[in-house]
C-alpha positions in Angstrom: 48.9 100.4 70.9 45.6 101.1 68.7 45.6 101.0 64.8 44.8 104.2 62.8 43.8 104.2 59.3 46.0 104.4 56.4 43.9 105.8 53.1 44.8 106.9 49.7 42.6 109.8 48.2 42.3 111.2 45.0 40.6 113.0 42.5 39.0 111.3 39.7 39.9 107.8 38.5 43.2 107.2 38.0 44.0 110.9 39.4 46.4 112.6 41.8 46.8 110.3 44.3 48.0 111.1 48.5 48.4 108.6 51.4 48.2 109.5 54.5 47.3 108.3 58.4 44.4 108.8 60.6 43.2 107.8 63.3 39.3 109.4 62.8 38.6 108.0 59.1 35.5 109.3 59.3 35.9 112.9 60.5 39.0 113.5 58.3 37.4 112.2 54.8 34.7 115.0 55.6 37.6 117.5 55.7 38.8 116.3 52.3 35.3 116.3 51.0 34.9 119.9 52.5 38.1 121.6 51.1 39.3 122.1 54.7 42.4 120.3 54.8 45.2 122.8 53.1 47.7 121.8 50.9 47.8 118.5 48.1 44.2 117.9 49.2 42.3 121.2 48.4 44.5 122.2 46.1 43.9 119.1 43.6 40.6 118.5 45.1 41.5 115.3 46.2 37.8 114.5 47.8 37.6 110.6 47.0 38.4 108.1 49.1 39.9 104.7 47.5 41.8 103.0 49.7 41.8 102.4 52.9 42.9 100.0 55.8 43.3 99.3 60.1 46.8 97.6 60.8 46.3 96.4 64.5 49.3 98.6 65.7 50.2 102.1 64.8 53.4 101.3 64.1 51.9 98.8 61.4 49.7 101.8 60.0 53.0 104.2 60.1 54.9 101.6 58.6 51.9 100.7 55.9 51.7 104.0 54.6 55.6 104.9 54.5 55.6 101.9 53.0 53.3 103.2 50.1 54.7 106.3 50.1 57.7 104.8 48.0 55.7 102.8 46.0 55.7 103.8 42.2 52.7 104.9 41.4 51.3 102.2 38.6 51.8 100.0 42.0 49.4 102.5 44.6 46.9 102.0 41.3 47.1 98.5 40.8 45.9 98.0 45.0 43.0 100.8 44.1 42.0 98.6 41.0 42.7 95.4 42.6 40.4 96.5 45.2 37.6 98.1 43.1 37.5 98.0 39.5 34.6 101.4 39.6 37.6 103.7 42.1 34.1 104.1 43.9 34.2 107.0 47.2 34.5 104.7 49.5 33.6 107.5 51.6 29.8 106.5 51.8 31.0 103.0 53.3 32.3 104.4 56.6 30.6 103.1 59.8 30.9 106.5 61.8 
């Protein structure tokens, strides 16, 4: 089976976080940036892609998302901080 993207969006450094899975991360990140996705991302202005991972298997992707969603917020923030200290938007680094 083909994998998918696990990603975390935020509104600012140490701001509100959301974790999700998507096959086409470029399209979905664009939808978030434009405010086209209803729900938490639009209400809280979550437009900054700060973490992404592409496990090889969709089952591993879904399991990874589930695991991250159950982590305490501090753990999620630590992983993001470890990946890139500035919490910069990774949207511009997508190859799509």
